[in-house]
KELOLO-628726 format. One record per residue (C-alpha): residue in one letter; x, y, z. Coordinates in steps of 0.001 Angstrom, whole numbers, plus 524288, in hexadecimal, padded with zeros to 5 digits. Each point is the difference from the previous one (the first is absolute). Layout:
BEGIN
aXYZ/...
! end
This chain:
BEGIN
m683A17D8CE82481/g80D10806FE8001E/t8011180EB17FFDE/n805347FFE87F1FB/a7F5B07F6E47FA74/e7F88B8046B7F3FB/v7F18A8026F801BF/d7F5008023C7F659/v7FAB980C3380660/q7F3C6800E07F792/s7FC7D7F1E0802C9/v801FC8014680EA4/d7F8AE80CCF80013/k7F4327FA917F8E2/g7FF9B7F36A807C9/s8045A8038980DB6/i8007580E828034C/m7F3AD8066980546/h8004780E617FC67/p7FA8D80AB0808D6/f7F56B808C77FA33/s7FE687F7CA7F3CD/a7F51E7F94E7F872/l8024C7F21F804C2/h7F7417F9497F605/s807758055D7F442/q80D698012C8064C/s805767F3477FA93/a7FCAB8042E7F21A/r8081A80C5F8009E/e80E75801DA7FDF5/a806EF805DA80BBE/l808D380BB17FE6C/i80CDD7FAE18055F/v8083680B1280577/k80E897FD337FE92/s8065880CEA803D0/a7FCEB80DF1803D9/e8073D80CE6800C9/g7FB4780DCB80273/v7F230800D27FA80/w801C67F4A17F690/l7FCCA7F17C8009A/t805167F5AE7F691/d7F8AD7F3517FDA9/a805207F2777FC84/t7FF748030F7F167/g8083780C408019E/r7F4AE809787FE21/r8009880C4D80869/y7F4858065D806DF/l7FF1980D7D805F9/d7FA5A7FD7B80D78/a7F6EC80B8980216/a7FA3C7F93A80BF5/a80C6E7FE2F8082D/g7FC817F1B2801AB/l7F438800ED808E4/w8017780E8B80322/c80C447FCCA807C7/v80D20800D77F8F2/n8020580E5780337/v80EC4800787FE52/g7FFC67F7CC7F3A9/y805317F2787FD39/g80DD77FAF9801AB/r805018092580A99/s80CE67F9D980407/e800838083E80C6B/i7F4237F8DA80540/v804F07F2AB7FBB2/e80D258022E8069B/a7F9C7804F080C92/a7F7327F405800A0/a80B387F69A7FD4D/a808948063080A6B/q7F5177FF1480A04/m7FD497F1D77FC65/r80E437FCCD80266/s7FF81806DE80D1E/t7F2917FC448052C/s7F75A7F8CE7F675/f7F4438001E8091F/a7FC01805FC80CD0/h7F228800DB8052D/s7FA1A80B5380771/f7F72F7F87980963/s80039802ED80E93/n80C6B807B680341/f807EB7FC297F3EF/t8044380A387F63C/n80AFB803537F695/e8079F80C277FC4E/p7FAE68019A7F20E/l7F21F7FFE480525/a8030880AA1809EF/l8069B808537F595/l7F48C7FE397F6B8/t7F6178037A80A7D/e806FE80CB880304/r800C7803327F182/l7F1A47FD497FD69/l7FB578082F80B72/q8084680B457FAF2/l7FA457FEF67F242/a7F1EA7FD76803E4/p7F5FE80A97802FF/a800AA8051580DF3/g7F9017F92280B0A/f804097F1D37FE76/k806C17F9C880B9B/r8021C7F16F7FD8B/i800F87F6A17F491/l7FB5E7F1E87FF1C/y805BA7F85D7F48B/g7FA5E7F5BB7F6EA/v802B67FA367F2A2/s7F540805267F702/g7F62580AE57FEE0/s7F50D7F62F801FE/d8051F7FAD380CEE/a802F180DE080475/n7F1E0803F67FDB7/d7FBB07F3B88073A/t808A88049580B1B/q7F9BE80D6E7FFCA/i7F2B87F9A38023A/k8054A7F8A780BBE/l8065380C3F80581/v7F327807607FEB0/r7F8AA7F519806EA/r809D37FF4D80AF6/y8001F80ED88015C/n7F1708005280286/n8003B7F409808BC/v80A3980657808A7/l7F78A80C368007D/g7F46E7F7C48046C/r7F85D801C27F356/p7FDC17F1E67FB82/s7F53E803AE7F657/k8081780A637F8C4/k806327F70D7F5CE/k7FA4E802827F27F/i80920805167F57F/i7FB9A807DA7F43C/a807627FFCF7F320/r7FBC6804DB7F299/a7FA577FA387F3B0/g80A997FE8C7F5BB/s80AFF7FF64809F4/y80A937F5AE800E0/h805A07FC5680D42/g804A57F2037FDE1/s7FB127F2467FD7F/t7FFE87F8A180CF4/i7F2C77FD7D8064D/a800C380C7380818/a8074B808ED7F67D/g7F8257FA5F7F4B6/s7F3B9803B380761/l804D180E0180107/t802A57FFF47F169/g7F458805E17F8FD/l8013D7F7F87F388/s7F72D7F4657FD5E/l80AE57F83D7F965/a806647FE9580D6C/h7F33F7FB53805F7/r7F9CD7F6637F68A/s7FFD17F1CE8046B/f807298031E80CBB/d7F44580380808A2/i8053380D92802DB/p7FED080B0180403/m800287FABB80DBD/p7F6A88059080A33/g8041580D07805B0/v80536805C27F356/l7F7F880A5A7F8FC/h801F2808037F3B1/t7FC8C80DF07FC7F/g800AE807167F2FA/a80C31801787F7BE/a8063680D687FE72/d7FE0F7FF3B7F14A/y7FCA280D8C7FB16/r7FCEF7FB5A7F237/r7F5497F72A80543/r7F9D7809CA80927/p7F14B8029E800C3/v7FB82808D27F4EC/h7FBC280B0B808FA/i80DC88020B80570/t807BA80A737F8C2/s80CE38019680775/e80A4B7F79F80681/e7FDE8806AE80D1B/e7F1747FD277FF4F/f802D47F1BF7FCB8/s8094C7FF0480B98/r7F55E8050F8090A/f7F66A7F6717F9EA/l809137F46480269/a802B48046A80DEC/g7F155800DD801FE/e7FE867F20F7FB11/l80A407FB7C809B9/h7F99F807A380B0C/h7F2D97F9CD7FCCB/l805CA7F24F7FF8D/i80675801BF80D46/e7F36A80530805E1/v7F7F37F4CE7FA55/e8099A7F5DF80520/g801C18075180CD1/a80C6380786802F8/e802067F74F80BCD/t8022F7F4A17F682/v808D5806857F5C5/a80E7D7FFB280317/a807B48041A7F3F8/f7FFD8804E17F201/m80A4B7FB2D7F647/a80371806B37F333/e80AC5801337F5EA/p8040780E477FDFF/i7FF317FD107F16E/v7F8A07F3C17FC0E/g809467F73C7F84F/a7FAA27F3037FB25/g7F23F8059D7FFB5/g803A7809027F4C4/v8098080ABA80480/l7F5DE808B280682/v8056E80CCE80533/p7F73A8054580AE3/p7F7C980C0F7FD48/a8040180CC580654/g7FE098003F80EA9/y7FBF87F1BE800CE/f808777FB5380B52/r7FE0480CB480755/e7F1487FD9F7FFC2/i801E17F1A880392/a8087C803DE80BAB/r7F4EE808488058E/v7F6C07F46B7FF9A/l809D67F6B980621/k803248097F80AEF/q7F1988021A802EC/h7FDCE7F164801BB/d80D2F7FC778062D/v803BE7F7437F48C/l80E457FCF27FCE9/m805BF803297F29E/i808837F5A07F977/a8079A804A87F414/d803827F51F7F68F/e80C868051D7F9B3/v804577F2CA7FABF/i8002C805897F224/t8010580E9780264/g80B497FF64809AA/f80E75801BA7FD0D/g7FFE980A637F597/r7F5837FAF07F6F4/t7F7E880C8680097/g80B6B8098A80023/d801818003880ECC/w804F17F5A88095B/f7F1DD7FDB180400/a7F34C804E37FA20/s7F88A8026080CA3/p8050380DD180304/h7FD23804ED7F244/f7F1DD7FB738009B/d7FDA2803C780E4C/v7FEB67F1E980472/q80056800A680EDC/a803B07F1F8802EE/d800657F92980D0D/m805FB7F4097F975/m806CB7FDF57F302/t803037F3EC7F7E8/i80C397FF5F7F778/s806487F56C7F7C1/k803227FF4A7F15D/g808FA80BC47FE1D/m806937FE0B80D29/t808D47F5B57F9D2/s7FC4F8026C7F1B6/g7FBB07F1D77FF98/y80DC87FAE08022F/f7FBBD7F9A880CD9/p7F25C7FD4280584/m7FDE4809A580B10/s7F5208087280587/a7FD678084780BE6/c7F5428061480829/l8034A80D8D804EF/v7F86C802D180C69/s7FD6A80D62805CB/e8028B8044780DDC/r7F1508005980263/v7FEB87F1697FD36/v80D1B7FBCB8058D/d7FD558063180D2C/v7F3787F8208015D/l8061E7F3297FB99/y80BCD80183808E1/g7F7698041E80B4D/e7F94C7F2D58010B/q802BB7F9E780D4E/s7F9737F2B37FE53/d80A1D7F50D7FEA9/d80A4F80AA17FE42/g7F98D803C47F323/f804467F3767F913/f7FEF8801E57F137/g7FD6D7F30C7F931/h80235803DF7F1EB/g80B3D7FFAB7F63F/f806527F9207F472/t80C4B7F7B77FEF3/a806B4809167F645/a7FB3F80CB580625/g80B7E8091180252/h809117F7897F7C6/p80DE1805CA80025/v801E97FD907F16E/g7F345806FD7FD11/a8044680B36808B1/v80D06802067F901/v7F9277FEF57F2DD/a7F68480AA080446/l80B368087A804E2/a807917FE6B7F341/n7F39B802F07F86E/i7FDA180C87807C0/d80E50803E17FE34/i7FE3A7FF207F139/m7F36C807BA80067/e8065C80ACC807E8/a80CB5800637F833/e7F8D1800A87F300/s7F4C0808AA804C4/l7F63B7F62F7FACC/p7F3EE805E180689/n8030F80CC47F902/n8027C7F8B87F351/a7F2AD7F9A18017F/a7F9E780D7C8012D/v80740805657F422/m7FE927F4177F743/g7F2007FDE680464/s7FC3480DB27FBAF/y8072C7FE227F32F/l7F9BB7F2C27FD67/l7F2688052B80319/e801E680BB67F707/r805137F7AC7F4B5/l7F4D97F63C80167/r7F60F80AF27FFA1/q8067B805E57F408/r7FFB87F3337F88B/l7F3C67F902804D1/d7F68A809C2805F2/g7F800801647F391/h7FEFF7F1897FCE2/e7F22D7FB077FDD3/l8011E7F5ED80B07/v807F98079180A0D/a7F74A8045A80B2E/d80A168057680975/i80E91801758022C/r8032B8024A80E52/g80A847FE0680A14/h809638055780A00/g80E927FD827FFE5/l803157F32E7F934/m7F2497FAAE801F8/v7F8A6802937F36A/g7F3837FA217FAB9/v7FACD800AC7F21D/e7F1B27FBFC80058/f7F7F77FBC37F437/s7F1677FFD47FD99/r7F6FF7FCCC7F4AC/d7FE1080E577FC9C/g80C8080626804F5/k7FD8880C4880808/g7F1BA7FC5480199/g8042F7F57980988/v7F6487F56F7FBF6/p806637F37B80526/f802737F3EF7F7E9/e7F5687F5DA80207/n80A8D7F5BF801DC/a80B0180744806C0/r807767F380802F3/d801497FBF77F1BD/a802C480DE47FB87/g80A738012280A76/w805FF7F3417FB78/l8009B805127F200/l8069A80C79804B4/g809F37F87B80805/k802FF7F70C7F490/a801B680BA27F6ED/c809D0805E780978/l8072B7F3108015B/d800B57FEB87F136/e806CF80D417FFF9/g809A57FB7D80A5E/l7F9C18086A80A87/l7FC1C7FAAF80D4B/v7F4DF8071F806DA/r7F64B7FCF380AD4/g7F1617FF717FDF6/a7F47F802B180900/h7F4547F7E48041E/g7F2F78048E7FAB6/r805B980A537F709/v809378009E7F45B/v80C76806B480447/a80E497FFD17FC55/a80630802AD80D37/l80DF4805047FEF7/a809397FF8C80BA5/p80DC87FE357FA8E/p80C3A7FF5D80866/l8038780D3C80591/v80CF67FFCF7F8A0/l7F84F802DF7F38D/n8067A809EF7F6FF/q7FA11808B87F5A5/g803847F7147F4BE/e7F9997F46B806BF/a7F3F38083480316/d7FF0F803777F18E/e8014C7F18C7FCC4/i7F49C7FCC98091D/v7F79A80A1D7F90E/s803BE7FB137F269/r7FD8E7F1D080361/l7F33280301806C4/e7FB818082C7F469/r802777F4927F6DA/a7F9837F6C4809A8/v7F3DE8089780060/e7FEDC7FEE17F142/r801707F1398011D/f7F5B28001D80A92/t7F6C3808357F7C2/n801887F6FF7F44C/s7FE2D7F3CC8082A/l7F35B8058E8059C/m7FAA9801CE7F248/g801DA7F1837FD96/s7F9AD7FB9480CA1/e7F2F78009B80700/v805D68076180B8A/h7FDB480DA67FA90/
! end
């Protein structure tokens, strides 16, 4: 088939394309939304209809769509060096420049960076680094990793095991051995006897402490958490949470891995969310916003504490048998650099803080009293509007999946793209950081109309 040949996209999609995170049985009966073009915060489909993308793709298009600066930087690098690997002693200039830039932007304490191509493979890599760290230290039994219920850390066997959502586990025989889960930092679903955020943080830290003691501290190697939970429902941690967690980890000599795949690169109003929430990370995972989705790239930032152990291994000269073909790709590196240039020149982290506060305020003004709205929460341009059967009472829908589908459809019918959440009914909003006030108002207006659609559709279904 030539490059200019016509293709029936719907037919090929229904008959040949296997979609990630989709209902396979009913997929062929549904019409695909064919994206034809995108600019700023807007997508246009094959029929010419425009959608306001309040999800930045998959939480990733931080600088917005259609940035010619990134396209031109990628094309120039492709003409110069279309590919260069980073195995053994090979490297390239863009990768060195990017590494310097990232270490300057990142929280203090990180010393080296290992690159990958997705958040999932980066979290896989973190597991291997943790295992190797303890092997070099002569602690072969200290390998278990604890994540949290409701978290999302990827979809490979290892990263999918860390993910605390059953949809990533079913039919795949995961979580794999050696991965454990503790409670979610979800203040709305706290035990009834807890009356403050600080008390809830101490309660969750106590749960973690108990789990480590039951398993044996000599077997627990690391704890992984998102500063703000994304796909699990936009859960902002209660006051003091990571400070209390840090005490437990220090007591048991357990490494802290911060998953900043979503929260990194301005999403929360700062370059990274960890400092704001007192996350004291030994390792950090980044991806999505690093290139704004224009090129697949990820990275593991590793602290001096861990690096010194790994580089101190004497056996076989410390040979490190891990890596990916496209890791450290020069085109990805220049895309990331151009992306960061835009973010700095346009002060996008600050814009996320300003527009995030505005969006949150406007949503609360317009939706806070609705009969089905349970909570409106967020930080920066990560905002979640959660729904329940009785609104503020918080009684969950008996069939959250179907209710969530109705909400998503109502938003789509209003030309608004949002993310959902497994096990709860949430409109998760994470628009590109270039969002302006008029576009924020448009999100609120479209979501308000979608909520009315959603409410009416519930009345005509058995979901409510």
